[in-house]
All heavy atoms as an XYZ file, in Angstrom:
979
protein
N      18.360    169.125    150.643
C      17.897    169.382    151.983
C      19.068    169.895    152.818
O      20.149    169.335    152.799
C      17.307    168.113    152.580
C      16.847    168.275    154.004
S      16.157    166.763    154.663
C      14.451    167.224    154.672
N      18.858    170.960    153.560
C      19.919    171.517    154.381
C      19.989    170.803    155.722
O      19.001    170.256    156.215
C      19.683    173.027    154.626
O      18.463    173.180    155.348
C      19.612    173.782    153.313
N      21.178    170.814    156.301
C      21.379    170.223    157.617
C      20.687    171.085    158.663
O      20.703    172.310    158.566
C      22.882    170.140    157.924
C      23.621    169.113    157.100
C      23.188    167.692    157.423
O      23.035    167.353    158.612
O      22.983    166.922    156.471
N      20.101    170.465    159.683
C      19.466    171.268    160.735
C      20.531    171.994    161.559
O      21.683    171.571    161.624
C      18.733    170.226    161.586
C      19.421    168.932    161.317
C      19.963    169.038    159.916
N      20.107    173.088    162.183
C      21.006    173.815    163.072
C      21.398    172.893    164.232
O      20.708    171.911    164.508
C      20.320    175.069    163.609
O      19.316    174.703    164.545
N      22.491    173.195    164.931
C      22.860    172.370    166.093
C      21.739    172.282    167.127
O      21.542    171.235    167.742
C      24.093    173.078    166.656
C      24.697    173.778    165.478
C      23.517    174.208    164.642
N      20.987    173.353    167.311
C      19.885    173.341    168.280
C      18.788    172.378    167.832
O      18.281    171.580    168.627
C      19.325    174.747    168.454
N      18.404    172.433    166.555
C      17.373    171.538    166.034
C      17.875    170.094    166.083
O      17.134    169.185    166.477
C      16.944    171.951    164.606
C      16.057    170.889    163.969
C      16.238    173.303    164.635
N      19.125    169.870    165.726
C      19.692    168.516    165.775
C      19.659    167.966    167.200
O      19.338    166.791    167.416
C      21.117    168.519    165.230
N      19.964    168.809    168.193
C      19.935    168.368    169.592
C      18.517    168.020    170.023
O      18.292    167.023    170.727
C      20.517    169.450    170.495
N      17.537    168.824    169.611
C      16.139    168.544    169.953
C      15.681    167.244    169.292
O      15.008    166.420    169.926
C      15.249    169.714    169.543
N      16.040    167.036    168.035
C      15.672    165.801    167.341
C      16.297    164.600    168.046
O      15.632    163.582    168.271
C      16.079    165.858    165.852
C      15.173    166.839    165.104
C      16.033    164.467    165.214
C      15.605    167.123    163.678
N      17.557    164.716    168.415
C      18.225    163.621    169.125
C      17.498    163.306    170.439
O      17.251    162.148    170.764
C      19.683    163.987    169.416
C      20.422    162.907    170.171
C      21.844    163.298    170.529
O      22.417    164.184    169.862
O      22.377    162.713    171.480
N      17.131    164.342    171.190
C      16.394    164.130    172.434
C      15.042    163.492    172.201
O      14.629    162.587    172.931
N      14.339    163.953    171.183
C      13.013    163.401    170.874
C      13.122    161.934    170.503
O      12.318    161.106    170.957
C      12.370    164.195    169.737
C      10.901    164.003    169.600
C      10.086    164.625    170.723
O      10.126    165.852    170.893
O       9.402    163.856    171.439
N      14.093    161.580    169.691
C      14.274    160.182    169.308
C      14.633    159.323    170.513
O      14.200    158.169    170.615
C      15.324    160.064    168.197
C      14.907    160.663    166.855
C      16.064    160.616    165.864
C      13.674    159.972    166.293
N      15.403    159.872    171.438
C      15.708    159.130    172.672
C      14.433    158.846    173.451
O      14.270    157.763    174.009
C      16.692    159.912    173.544
C      18.108    159.911    172.985
C      19.101    160.522    173.945
N      19.265    159.649    175.113
C      19.674    160.070    176.299
N      19.953    161.342    176.504
N      19.809    159.224    177.299
N      13.529    159.826    173.503
C      12.288    159.647    174.253
C      11.371    158.587    173.635
O      10.484    158.070    174.312
C      11.539    160.974    174.377
C      12.143    161.951    175.383
C      11.507    163.324    175.235
C      11.982    161.425    176.803
N      11.574    158.253    172.380
C      10.782    157.204    171.738
C      11.307    155.806    172.063
O      10.617    154.816    171.827
C      10.757    157.411    170.221
C      10.090    158.700    169.735
C      10.196    158.804    168.217
C       8.650    158.793    170.195
N      12.504    155.721    172.618
C      13.140    154.445    172.949
C      12.490    153.859    174.206
O      12.469    154.523    175.250
C      14.628    154.686    173.177
C      15.410    153.422    173.485
O      14.833    152.422    173.951
O      16.636    153.453    173.270
N      11.967    152.635    174.144
C      11.331    152.037    175.326
C      12.249    151.960    176.545
O      11.788    152.075    177.675
C      10.925    150.637    174.854
C      10.884    150.715    173.367
C      11.883    151.768    172.971
N      13.541    151.763    176.343
C      14.482    151.706    177.472
C      14.546    153.062    178.167
O      14.514    153.160    179.397
C      15.884    151.251    177.002
C      16.901    151.355    178.124
C      15.822    149.839    176.454
N      14.618    154.137    177.389
C      14.635    155.483    177.951
C      13.317    155.773    178.661
O      13.299    156.307    179.776
C      14.925    156.533    176.854
C      14.685    157.941    177.353
C      16.350    156.371    176.339
N      12.213    155.394    178.044
C      10.891    155.655    178.627
C      10.693    154.904    179.939
O       9.854    155.277    180.745
C       9.793    155.280    177.632
C       9.804    156.167    176.393
C       8.831    155.689    175.342
N       7.453    155.929    175.681
C       6.826    157.081    175.493
N       7.472    158.101    174.979
N       5.567    157.216    175.826
N      11.461    153.874    180.182
C      11.350    153.104    181.420
C      12.304    153.545    182.509
O      12.314    152.965    183.591
N      13.103    154.568    182.263
C      14.098    155.022    183.239
C      13.719    156.395    183.797
O      13.787    157.402    183.094
C      15.482    155.105    182.582
O      16.386    155.771    183.446
N      13.371    156.433    185.074
C      13.009    157.706    185.705
C      14.170    158.694    185.660
O      13.960    159.892    185.443
C      12.566    157.465    187.144
N      15.395    158.209    185.837
C      16.554    159.108    185.828
C      16.780    159.738    184.459
O      17.039    160.938    184.359
C      17.824    158.366    186.266
C      17.801    157.980    187.733
O      17.059    158.631    188.513
O      18.513    157.031    188.102
N      16.671    158.944    183.415
C      16.883    159.476    182.064
C      15.743    160.421    181.695
O      15.978    161.495    181.133
C      17.047    158.343    181.031
C      17.216    158.913    179.631
C      18.241    157.463    181.385
N      14.518    160.041    182.027
C      13.390    160.932    181.751
C      13.550    162.260    182.487
O      13.316    163.325    181.917
C      12.069    160.275    182.148
C      11.593    159.131    181.255
C      10.388    158.442    181.878
C      11.279    159.622    179.852
N      13.961    162.208    183.736
C      14.152    163.435    184.511
C      15.207    164.329    183.878
O      15.092    165.556    183.912
C      14.534    163.095    185.946
N      16.219    163.731    183.261
C      17.261    164.517    182.600
C      16.768    165.136    181.297
O      17.241    166.195    180.898
C      18.488    163.639    182.338
N      15.810    164.488    180.623
C      15.327    164.967    179.328
C      14.132    165.905    179.430
O      13.872    166.679    178.506
C      14.965    163.779    178.427
C      16.139    162.979    177.883
C      15.659    161.693    177.235
C      16.939    163.814    176.901
N      13.380    165.834    180.521
C      12.179    166.652    180.663
C      12.481    167.902    181.487
O      13.026    167.820    182.578
C      11.054    165.850    181.334
C      10.600    164.589    180.598
C       9.488    163.902    181.381
C      10.164    164.898    179.182
N      12.092    169.031    180.958
C      12.269    170.323    181.636
C      11.505    170.295    182.958
O      10.445    169.659    183.042
C      11.732    171.431    180.715
C      12.069    172.795    181.146
N      11.350    173.461    182.119
C      13.062    173.642    180.757
C      11.866    174.658    182.304
N      12.912    174.784    181.483
N      11.988    170.983    183.999
C      11.262    171.000    185.274
C       9.808    171.487    185.151
O       8.959    171.080    185.947
C      12.079    171.961    186.143
C      13.455    171.897    185.571
C      13.275    171.675    184.085
N       9.504    172.316    184.155
C       8.147    172.825    183.956
C       7.404    172.090    182.835
O       6.420    172.596    182.287
C       8.203    174.318    183.660
C       8.783    175.126    184.807
C       8.993    176.586    184.460
O       8.314    177.098    183.543
O       9.861    177.205    185.096
N       7.845    170.877    182.503
C       7.267    170.089    181.422
C       5.758    169.917    181.588
O       5.251    169.661    182.679
C       7.926    168.705    181.381
C       7.260    167.753    180.434
C       7.491    167.818    179.079
C       6.373    166.788    180.896
C       6.871    166.948    178.189
C       5.746    165.907    180.034
C       6.003    165.990    178.681
N       5.053    170.021    180.458
C       3.618    169.745    180.363
C       3.369    168.988    179.056
O       4.076    169.179    178.077
C       2.786    171.036    180.335
C       2.920    171.898    181.567
C       2.177    171.281    182.760
N       2.195    172.141    183.926
C       3.121    172.106    184.876
N       4.132    171.281    184.790
N       3.043    172.898    185.923
N       2.335    168.155    179.075
C       1.970    167.399    177.868
C       0.459    167.277    177.779
O      -0.224    167.126    178.797
C       2.580    165.991    177.907
C       2.147    165.136    176.726
C       2.830    163.785    176.665
O       3.966    163.646    177.140
O       2.205    162.868    176.113
N      -0.030    167.311    176.544
C      -1.402    166.933    176.235
C      -1.280    165.643    175.430
O      -0.780    165.649    174.306
C      -2.141    168.020    175.426
C      -2.149    169.345    176.195
C      -3.560    167.550    175.100
C      -2.656    170.525    175.398
N      -1.663    164.537    176.048
C      -1.489    163.229    175.430
C      -2.519    162.923    174.367
O      -3.469    163.684    174.148
N      -2.357    161.779    173.704
C      -3.286    161.381    172.642
C      -4.706    161.209    173.163
O      -5.665    161.348    172.412
C      -2.842    160.071    171.971
O      -2.686    159.074    172.970
C      -1.553    160.239    171.200
N      -4.854    160.926    174.454
C      -6.179    160.772    175.049
C      -6.811    162.113    175.398
O      -7.989    162.176    175.754
C      -6.076    159.944    176.335
O      -5.359    160.685    177.324
N      -6.016    163.186    175.337
C      -6.478    164.494    175.761
C      -6.121    164.795    177.208
O      -6.340    165.897    177.693
N      -5.548    163.813    177.900
C      -5.167    164.002    179.293
C      -4.009    164.990    179.395
O      -3.098    164.993    178.574
C      -4.750    162.670    179.901
C      -4.351    162.816    181.353
C      -4.062    161.508    182.014
N      -3.566    161.782    183.363
C      -3.278    160.861    184.239
N      -3.425    159.592    183.930
N      -2.819    161.184    185.429
N      -4.046    165.808    180.446
C      -2.965    166.741    180.730
C      -1.986    166.073    181.688
O      -2.396    165.491    182.701
C      -3.518    168.026    181.364
C      -4.530    168.790    180.516
C      -5.092    169.964    181.318
C      -3.897    169.277    179.240
N      -0.708    166.169    181.354
C       0.343    165.568    182.168
C       1.319    166.655    182.601
O       1.529    167.623    181.882
C       1.120    164.532    181.365
C       0.331    163.363    180.889
C      -0.353    163.261    179.708
C       0.130    162.137    181.571
N      -0.954    162.034    179.615
C      -0.674    161.319    180.750
C       0.566    161.628    182.792
C      -1.045    160.032    181.113
C       0.191    160.350    183.155
C      -0.611    159.563    182.325
N       1.955    166.432    183.745
C       3.084    167.258    184.160
C       4.268    166.315    184.357
O       4.125    165.094    184.272
C       2.765    168.041    185.434
C       2.458    167.154    186.605
C       2.179    167.948    187.865
O       1.689    169.077    187.775
O       2.470    167.420    188.935
N       5.412    166.892    184.605
C       6.655    166.115    184.665
C       6.561    164.937    185.643
O       6.882    163.810    185.293
C       7.799    167.056    185.045
C       9.161    166.426    185.031
C      10.191    167.535    185.305
N      11.536    167.070    185.162
C      12.304    166.710    186.184
N      11.838    166.753    187.421
N      13.541    166.307    185.965
N       6.171    165.195    186.874
C       6.165    164.118    187.874
C       5.159    163.027    187.535
O       5.452    161.836    187.722
C       5.881    164.661    189.290
O       4.646    165.374    189.273
C       6.999    165.576    189.763
N       3.991    163.398    187.027
C       2.980    162.380    186.742
C       3.343    161.538    185.519
O       3.070    160.338    185.506
C       1.578    162.996    186.566
O       1.612    163.984    185.532
C       1.077    163.606    187.863
N       3.976    162.134    184.524
C       4.342    161.341    183.345
C       5.504    160.407    183.663
O       5.527    159.259    183.225
C       4.625    162.226    182.098
C       4.609    161.387    180.810
C       5.956    162.939    182.201
C       3.258    160.979    180.356
N       6.457    160.878    184.469
C       7.561    159.992    184.856
C       7.027    158.820    185.666
O       7.400    157.663    185.419
C       8.658    160.772    185.621
C       9.376    161.739    184.666
C       9.661    159.811    186.257
C      10.352    162.689    185.344
N       6.139    159.091    186.616
C       5.557    158.009    187.421
C       4.759    157.039    186.554
O       4.851    155.815    186.729
C       4.686    158.594    188.522
N       3.983    157.561    185.609
C       3.162    156.702    184.756
C       4.004    155.823    183.839
O       3.660    154.669    183.587
C       2.199    157.552    183.931
N       5.113    156.364    183.347
C       5.947    155.606    182.410
C       6.870    154.610    183.096
O       7.305    153.642    182.468
C       6.782    156.571    181.553
C       6.006    157.393    180.539
C       6.923    158.418    179.883
C       5.346    156.510    179.489
N       7.192    154.845    184.365
C       8.189    154.002    185.030
C       7.625    153.178    186.183
O       8.343    152.371    186.761
C       9.358    154.857    185.559
O       8.860    155.772    186.538
C      10.040    155.611    184.432
N       6.366    153.372    186.528
C       5.766    152.650    187.652
C       5.550    151.180    187.352
O       5.686    150.729    186.208
N       5.197    150.417    188.382
C       5.012    148.968    188.203
C       3.874    148.611    187.239
O       3.897    147.543    186.640
C       4.715    148.464    189.620
C       4.365    149.668    190.419
C       4.976    150.860    189.740
N       2.902    149.497    187.097
C       1.788    149.247    186.177
C       1.946    149.995    184.862
O       0.969    150.200    184.140
C       0.465    149.651    186.829
C       0.148    148.827    188.064
O       0.553    147.652    188.100
O      -0.484    149.370    188.996
N       3.158    150.406    184.548
C       3.415    151.196    183.342
C       3.033    150.405    182.096
O       3.279    149.200    182.016
C       4.884    151.589    183.261
N       2.405    151.080    181.125
C       2.084    150.392    179.869
C       3.365    150.067    179.111
O       4.380    150.737    179.273
C       1.247    151.424    179.116
C       1.670    152.742    179.667
C       2.043    152.486    181.114
N       3.310    149.034    178.343
C       4.455    148.649    177.515
C       4.041    148.667    176.050
O       3.775    147.618    175.462
C       4.979    147.275    177.924
C       5.489    147.243    179.321
N       6.670    147.828    179.694
C       4.957    146.728    180.444
C       6.853    147.663    180.986
N       5.823    146.997    181.475
N       3.951    149.892    175.485
C       3.556    149.968    174.078
C       4.646    149.385    173.195
O       5.801    149.255    173.608
C       3.399    151.470    173.839
C       4.318    152.101    174.824
C       4.311    151.192    176.028
N       4.243    149.034    172.003
C       5.225    148.566    171.041
C       6.147    149.702    170.658
O       5.996    150.832    171.132
N       7.119    149.408    169.836
C       8.045    150.461    169.419
C       7.300    151.599    168.718
O       6.349    151.365    167.986
C       8.997    149.760    168.450
C       8.541    148.350    168.345
C       7.351    148.144    169.216
N       7.725    152.817    168.985
C       7.178    153.994    168.316
C       8.055    154.298    167.115
O       9.271    154.415    167.240
C       7.178    155.199    169.257
C       6.131    155.171    170.365
C       6.468    156.200    171.423
C       4.762    155.445    169.792
N       7.438    154.419    165.959
C       8.158    154.758    164.743
C       7.849    156.204    164.395
O       6.679    156.583    164.301
C       7.720    153.840    163.583
O       7.931    152.483    163.973
C       8.502    154.148    162.329
N       8.881    157.008    164.230
C       8.702    158.422    163.901
C       8.928    158.642    162.412
O       9.767    157.984    161.784
C       9.678    159.284    164.699
N       8.172    159.584    161.864
C       8.366    159.971    160.463
C       8.086    161.460    160.323
O       7.494    162.078    161.196
C       7.428    159.167    159.549
O       6.071    159.427    159.868
N       8.540    162.017    159.218
C       8.311    163.417    158.844
C       8.758    164.398    159.929
O       8.143    165.433    160.126
C       6.847    163.644    158.470
C       6.408    162.803    157.304
C       5.023    163.072    156.781
N       4.052    163.425    157.782
C       3.073    164.305    157.591
N       2.957    164.910    156.429
N       2.209    164.575    158.535
N       9.837    164.065    160.658
C      10.290    164.955    161.722
C      11.008    166.149    161.108
O      11.859    166.014    160.246
C      11.217    164.222    162.689
C      11.494    165.031    163.949
S      12.416    164.130    165.215
C      11.196    162.950    165.777
N      10.606    167.319    161.586
C      11.243    168.553    161.136
C      11.237    169.538    162.288
O      10.426    169.442    163.204
C      10.538    169.117    159.916
C       9.051    169.339    160.129
C       8.299    169.692    158.891
N       8.734    170.971    158.389
C       8.424    171.465    157.212
N       7.644    170.781    156.412
N       8.853    172.629    156.825
N      12.154    170.476    162.243
C      12.253    171.420    163.345
C      12.596    172.817    162.885
O      13.152    173.021    161.809
N      12.245    173.776    163.731
C      12.562    175.178    163.508
C      13.070    175.760    164.819
O      12.460    175.542    165.872
C      11.315    175.963    163.070
C      10.809    175.520    161.714
O      11.560    175.692    160.735
O       9.684    174.997    161.643
N      14.159    176.504    164.735
C      14.656    177.196    165.911
C      13.930    178.534    165.993
O      14.084    179.397    165.139
C      16.174    177.390    165.836
C      16.737    177.937    167.115
C      18.243    177.846    167.191
O      18.906    177.337    166.290
N      18.787    178.339    168.294
N      13.099    178.689    167.029
C      12.271    179.882    167.182
C      13.005    181.014    167.890
O      12.663    182.186    167.711
C      10.991    179.537    167.943
C      10.136    178.417    167.340
C       8.945    178.129    168.234
C       9.698    178.773    165.934
N      13.958    180.669    168.723
C      14.762    181.624    169.484
C      16.057    180.904    169.850
O      16.153    179.687    169.662
C      14.005    182.071    170.736
N      17.054    181.624    170.359
C      18.306    180.935    170.699
C      18.121    179.765    171.675
O      18.888    178.808    171.638
C      19.160    182.040    171.332
C      18.637    183.302    170.731
C      17.156    183.075    170.553
N      17.082    179.831    172.503
C      16.869    178.787    173.503
C      15.571    178.001    173.302
O      15.091    177.349    174.225
C      16.881    179.390    174.900
C      15.714    180.359    175.125
O      15.110    180.805    174.135
O      15.420    180.656    176.301
N      14.998    178.029    172.086
C      13.705    177.382    171.864
C      13.633    176.752    170.469
O      13.872    177.423    169.467
C      12.578    178.399    172.031
C      11.153    177.872    172.020
C      10.896    176.951    173.211
C      10.172    179.040    172.034
N      13.274    175.461    170.425
C      13.131    174.719    169.172
C      11.741    174.080    169.146
O      11.282    173.526    170.154
C      14.205    173.619    169.041
C      13.895    172.667    167.890
C      15.582    174.243    168.848
N      11.081    174.169    167.980
C       9.784    173.533    167.771
C       9.965    172.370    166.808
O      10.510    172.544    165.715
C       8.790    174.544    167.188
C       7.455    173.969    166.905
N       6.813    174.157    165.704
C       6.619    173.201    167.661
C       5.648    173.534    165.746
N       5.509    172.950    166.914
N       9.525    171.183    167.217
C       9.563    170.001    166.356
C       8.143    169.558    166.034
O       7.250    169.643    166.883
C      10.261    168.830    167.056
C      11.719    168.970    167.432
C      12.210    167.681    168.104
C      12.573    169.315    166.229
N       7.949    169.076    164.816
C       6.711    168.408    164.442
C       7.080    167.082    163.791
O       8.101    166.985    163.099
C       5.848    169.243    163.474
O       6.608    169.542    162.312
C       5.357    170.523    164.135
N       6.253    166.065    164.028
C       6.504    164.749    163.455
C       5.278    163.880    163.668
O       4.340    164.269    164.363
C       7.751    164.097    164.065
C       7.720    163.916    165.560
C       7.467    162.682    166.130
C       7.968    164.993    166.410
C       7.442    162.513    167.507
C       7.955    164.828    167.781
C       7.689    163.584    168.333
N       5.294    162.714    163.059
C       4.235    161.733    163.224
C       4.827    160.488    163.859
O       6.014    160.190    163.679
C       3.615    161.348    161.875
C       2.844    162.484    161.237
O       2.421    163.409    161.959
O       2.652    162.444    160.007
N       3.992    159.768    164.617
C       4.418    158.479    165.151
C       3.367    157.434    164.828
O       2.202    157.747    164.570
C       4.622    158.511    166.686
O       3.414    158.904    167.319
C       5.782    159.421    167.067
N       3.815    156.170    164.893
C       2.921    155.034    164.706
C       3.370    153.957    165.677
O       4.556    153.691    165.834
C       2.994    154.522    163.272
C       1.938    153.485    162.919
C       2.298    152.074    163.327
O       3.487    151.725    163.326
O       1.381    151.307    163.684
N       2.400    153.365    166.377
C       2.670    152.244    167.266
C       1.420    151.389    167.334
O       0.348    151.881    167.715
C       3.043    152.730    168.669
O       3.236    151.622    169.531
N       1.554    150.147    166.916
C       0.436    149.191    166.951
C      -0.805    149.736    166.264
O      -1.925    149.594    166.745
C       0.130    148.788    168.382
C       1.253    148.041    169.042
C       0.866    147.586    170.418
N       1.992    146.874    171.022
C       2.035    146.511    172.280
N       1.023    146.775    173.075
N       3.085    145.893    172.756
N      -0.597    150.423    165.161
C      -1.712    150.936    164.370
C      -2.220    152.301    164.794
O      -3.019    152.898    164.092
N      -1.782    152.829    165.940
C      -2.189    154.160    166.378
C      -1.207    155.176    165.813
O      -0.004    155.120    166.087
C      -2.208    154.265    167.907
C      -2.526    155.656    168.457
C      -3.940    156.102    168.066
C      -2.369    155.680    169.972
N      -1.741    156.085    165.005
C      -0.899    157.129    164.411
C      -1.244    158.462    165.049
O      -2.414    158.750    165.317
C      -1.110    157.177    162.905
C      -0.725    155.859    162.244
C      -0.800    155.855    160.750
N      -1.962    156.549    160.215
C      -2.186    156.715    158.928
N      -1.340    156.242    158.034
N      -3.258    157.346    158.504
N      -0.214    159.268    165.301
C      -0.418    160.567    165.944
C       0.453    161.629    165.291
O       1.615    161.365    164.956
C      -0.055    160.509    167.427
O      -0.870    159.596    168.112
N      -0.122    162.819    165.121
C       0.655    164.004    164.789
C       1.195    164.516    166.119
O       0.473    164.532    167.124
C      -0.221    165.096    164.165
C      -0.801    164.749    162.834
N      -0.042    164.392    161.745
C      -2.091    164.725    162.419
C      -0.835    164.163    160.721
N      -2.089    164.355    161.094
N       2.447    164.966    166.143
C       3.056    165.404    167.390
C       3.748    166.752    167.202
O       4.267    167.052    166.135
C       4.053    164.369    167.898
C       3.338    163.056    168.249
C       4.270    162.027    168.814
N       3.530    160.830    169.169
C       3.085    160.545    170.382
N       3.294    161.380    171.368
N       2.432    159.429    170.613
N       3.750    167.513    168.284
C       4.384    168.825    168.312
C       5.104    168.962    169.650
O       4.514    168.668    170.700
C       3.317    169.917    168.163
O       3.894    171.198    168.240
N       6.360    169.379    169.608
C       7.161    169.507    170.827
C       7.902    170.826    170.844
O       8.365    171.303    169.801
C       8.212    168.392    170.910
O       7.625    167.129    171.054
N       8.048    171.373    172.031
C       8.898    172.536    172.250
C      10.048    172.112    173.155
O       9.831    171.551    174.232
C       8.125    173.678    172.919
C       7.092    174.371    172.059
C       6.299    175.376    172.894
C       7.744    175.070    170.874
N      11.262    172.380    172.695
C      12.476    172.071    173.447
C      13.134    173.376    173.869
O      13.297    174.278    173.045
C      13.429    171.245    172.582
C      12.957    169.837    172.414
C      11.971    169.383    171.594
C      13.438    168.703    173.130
N      11.817    168.034    171.741
C      12.709    167.583    172.671
C      14.433    168.516    174.086
C      12.938    166.303    173.166
C      14.660    167.234    174.573
C      13.909    166.147    174.114
N      13.508    173.457    175.164
C      14.140    174.670    175.702
C      15.542    174.353    176.177
O      15.797    173.309    176.771
C      13.344    175.224    176.879
C      12.017    175.812    176.437
C      11.284    176.445    177.553
N      11.970    177.689    177.916
C      11.578    178.462    178.905
N      10.548    178.134    179.651
N      12.223    179.576    179.162
N      16.433    175.273    175.916
C      17.807    175.159    176.399
C      17.846    175.675    177.828
O      17.398    176.786    178.116
C      18.749    175.974    175.507
C      20.233    175.920    175.850
C      20.759    174.492    175.742
C      21.003    176.839    174.921
N      18.338    174.843    178.725
C      18.465    175.244    180.124
C      19.841    174.804    180.614
O      20.630    174.283    179.830
C      17.345    174.611    180.968
O      17.488    173.204    180.980
N      20.100    174.990    181.888
C      21.398    174.603    182.443
C      21.744    173.146    182.198
O      22.905    172.783    182.132
N      20.735    172.301    182.047
C      20.963    170.879    181.803
C      21.000    170.512    180.334
O      20.963    169.350    179.985
N      21.063    171.503    179.446
C      21.051    171.232    178.006
C      19.648    171.383    177.445
O      18.782    172.010    178.050
N      19.416    170.794    176.274
C      18.108    170.865    175.623
C      17.174    169.880    176.311
O      17.475    168.693    176.422
C      18.241    170.563    174.134
C      18.863    171.696    173.404
C      20.173    171.824    173.062
C      18.202    172.883    172.960
N      20.374    173.022    172.426
C      19.180    173.699    172.345
C      16.897    173.338    173.014
C      18.882    174.934    171.799
C      16.592    174.576    172.465
C      17.585    175.358    171.871
N      16.030    170.403    176.791
C      15.064    169.584    177.509
C      13.661    169.835    176.952
O      13.325    170.949    176.564
C      15.107    169.911    178.990
C      16.491    169.615    179.579
C      16.607    170.117    180.977
N      16.373    168.990    181.883
C      16.373    169.113    183.192
N      16.562    170.281    183.760
N      16.160    168.062    183.947
N      12.862    168.767    176.944
C      11.505    168.863    176.434
C      10.655    169.678    177.403
O      10.502    169.336    178.565
C      10.909    167.464    176.249
C       9.511    167.381    175.661
C       9.428    168.062    174.302
C       9.075    165.929    175.567
N      10.082    170.775    176.889
C       9.298    171.709    177.690
C       7.794    171.461    177.542
O       7.048    171.526    178.500
C       9.658    173.134    177.267
C       8.918    174.209    178.007
C       9.271    174.549    179.311
C       7.872    174.895    177.407
C       8.591    175.536    179.999
C       7.189    175.893    178.083
C       7.549    176.205    179.377
O       6.876    177.182    180.055
N       7.350    171.181    176.304
C       5.931    170.957    176.041
C       5.781    169.950    174.915
O       6.559    169.954    173.965
C       5.234    172.268    175.647
C       3.790    172.072    175.282
C       2.820    171.939    176.265
C       3.399    171.984    173.956
C       1.486    171.728    175.924
C       2.066    171.775    173.609
C       1.115    171.658    174.598
N       4.751    169.105    175.029
C       4.492    168.111    173.989
C       2.983    167.939    173.833
O       2.255    167.937    174.821
C       5.123    166.767    174.360
C       4.946    165.732    173.307
N       5.728    165.677    172.174
C       4.060    164.726    173.194
C       5.327    164.674    171.428
N       4.321    164.086    172.025
N       2.544    167.793    172.573
C       1.139    167.498    172.310
C       1.055    166.450    171.217
O       1.794    166.506    170.227
C       0.368    168.742    171.875
C      -1.099    168.443    171.640
C      -1.959    169.677    171.513
O      -1.479    170.792    171.667
N      -3.231    169.482    171.252
N       0.142    165.500    171.409
C      -0.076    164.440    170.419
C      -1.556    164.400    170.053
O      -2.415    164.459    170.934
C       0.344    163.088    170.985
N      -1.827    164.313    168.761
C      -3.196    164.252    168.270
C      -3.331    163.025    167.382
O      -2.669    162.933    166.339
C      -3.538    165.513    167.451
O      -3.284    166.667    168.249
C      -4.979    165.489    166.994
N      -4.171    162.051    167.776
C      -4.317    160.860    166.942
C      -5.006    161.182    165.617
O      -5.805    162.116    165.543
C      -5.176    159.923    167.792
C      -5.834    160.783    168.804
C      -5.000    162.022    168.958
N      -4.670    160.405    164.594
C      -5.340    160.569    163.306
C      -5.476    159.219    162.623
O      -4.691    158.312    162.858
C      -4.617    161.587    162.408
C      -3.290    161.138    161.866
C      -3.183    160.572    160.604
C      -2.126    161.309    162.604
C      -1.948    160.175    160.094
C      -0.889    160.919    162.108
C      -0.809    160.344    160.854
N      -6.494    159.112    161.785
C      -6.736    157.877    161.043
C      -6.158    157.990    159.642
O      -5.437    157.136    159.188
C      -8.241    157.549    160.989
C      -8.732    157.253    162.400
C      -8.513    156.373    160.059
C     -10.225    157.118    162.516
N      -6.469    159.083    158.961
C      -5.945    159.291    157.621
C      -5.719    160.785    157.460
O      -6.468    161.600    157.991
C      -6.926    158.788    156.566
C      -6.319    158.726    155.182
O      -5.090    158.786    155.071
O      -7.072    158.609    154.214
N      -4.675    161.148    156.746
C      -4.351    162.554    156.570
C      -4.107    162.816    155.084
O      -3.014    162.611    154.578
C      -3.120    162.933    157.388
C      -2.809    164.401    157.345
O      -3.499    165.150    156.603
O      -1.893    164.833    158.043
N      -5.145    163.266    154.365
C      -4.984    163.507    152.938
C      -4.015    164.652    152.627
O      -3.564    164.781    151.503
C      -6.398    163.844    152.460
C      -7.095    164.352    153.675
C      -6.479    163.606    154.841
N      -3.694    165.477    153.626
C      -2.798    166.594    153.406
C      -1.351    166.286    153.759
O      -0.484    167.143    153.678
C      -3.277    167.824    154.187
C      -4.653    168.255    153.793
C      -5.733    168.005    154.608
C      -4.871    168.881    152.573
C      -7.014    168.380    154.241
C      -6.147    169.250    152.187
C      -7.227    169.011    153.021
N      -1.086    165.052    154.202
C       0.268    164.666    154.588
C       1.188    164.714    153.376
O       0.795    164.377    152.260
C       0.269    163.269    155.191
N       2.422    165.136    153.638
C       3.427    165.114    152.585
C       3.793    163.660    152.305
O       3.926    162.852    153.212
C       4.674    165.868    153.037
C       4.406    167.328    153.328
C       5.602    167.993    153.995
O       6.683    167.402    154.032
O       5.428    169.108    154.469
N       3.963    163.322    151.078
C       4.306    161.953    150.709
C       5.783    161.759    150.790
O       6.573    162.579    150.606
C       3.789    161.619    149.298
C       4.170    160.227    148.924
C       2.301    161.815    149.254
């Protein structure tokens, strides 16, 4: 297996940070990791933007999911300033396929777009 490019490695590092409950609870850290034009399609199908996701994750009524475990993470550098990651997560029995776009901006690599699709079983998954 070859080492990922520095851009892909930076995106993977950022994505793994976003899975950390401590990071997810910090508005300042989230603001540093999320691109100003961030958008997400969550596992529920809800559309999120940067301000609403930060408020939802850090507010007094924020959910406290169990730890998110990532697997099968891989990335491709699509352009000098754009990386696409795909991976799966599991938390409390909920499994999701995930896709993220990371963009290089003045603040470094920041999450630009994210989509999560829940799944029960995936016969086509790589073992």
